[in-house]
Each structure stands twice: as C-alpha cells, then as structure tokens.
C-alpha positions, 0 to 999 in steps of 0.5 A: 491627816493634819500636816504642814506649817502656816503663818496666819494673822490673829485679827483684832477680834481674836479670830484666827483664819485656818489654812484651807488645807486644814479645814476639811480635816477639822470639820465644822467645829474644833476644840482648842485647849492649852497645849504643851511647850506653851502652844495651843492644841486644836483638835477636830471634835471627834479626835478631841472626844477620844483624847477626853475619853483617855483622860477620863480613864487616868487614875484620879488617885495620882496627882500628876494625872489629875493635874494633866486632866485639869490642865487639858480639860479645864482649858478646853473650848469648843469653837465653830469654824465660821463661813470664812474659815475662822475660829475665835481664840478666847483671851485666856488661851491667847494669853497662855500661848502669848499669841500676838498678831502673827501666829503659826499653825503646825499640823501634827497628825490629829491636831493643829498646834497654834504658836506665837511666831517667835516661840515657834521659830525658837522651838524649831531651831532648838529641836532641829539641833536635836533631830539626830539624837531623837532619830537614834532613840526612835531607831533603837526602839524600832520606830524608824 
C-alpha cells in the first residue's frame, strides 16, 4: 500500500526521485498520467493495467466516459525507475500539474499523486476544513 507524504525536488532534467518507501511497491516501471485536481497520478504497472481495463469497459456512446478515457489514457506515459530511484516527467505532464522545483508525492493506496508544492498545501488546507463533513457522509453510508 502506498501511503505517506514526501517533498522532493524535480531536477533540471525533469527527473523526480521517488521516496525509498514507495520504490518497493512501485516496482521497476510506473505509468504516470494526468490526474484530477491538477496533479499527476502515478501507478505501478499492474495497477495501471487494471485502471486501463476498467476504462476500456466504459460505454463509448457517452461523451463523459469518452472524455475521461481520453484524459487518462492519452496523457499516460510509461517510465522506468532508474538505478537511483528516479523517473522522468515529460514536459506536457510537468506543465499540466504546474510542477516546479519542489513537488509533493502523496501515497493514496494504489497510486502516488504528484503535486505542485503550493497547490498541495492549498488543497490540504481546504480539505482539512471539510474532513468532518466527509466523515459524516461516509458514516451515513456505513464506511466509517
């Protein structure tokens, strides 16, 4: 399981060092794609294959499902994790997530989210204020 929050640096060659705690879970190859909330989603290859299969099952006749499939799949790139635990972030993904030098990697169960540091801090402040409401909704449906 991928959990935790780490701040790392994106170097001048657009390489991102992955936290040691994530490397074992991620394996030797990951898929990075456009995520929601202006971040990137990074999946271990096997987890990505499951996501891609689910996207393939969505009805093509609905514009919203076509749009989500295009958004996720056309923005996806496979990246090998090098010997020092780094991956390359392509320009178009770097621009999509507005990644600067400092980035935050957040483990979210089967994926890692890659955030612009300031965007992550803003998002965290906003969501922390809504945590009680979210817990109430989850409690109402028996999740917690």
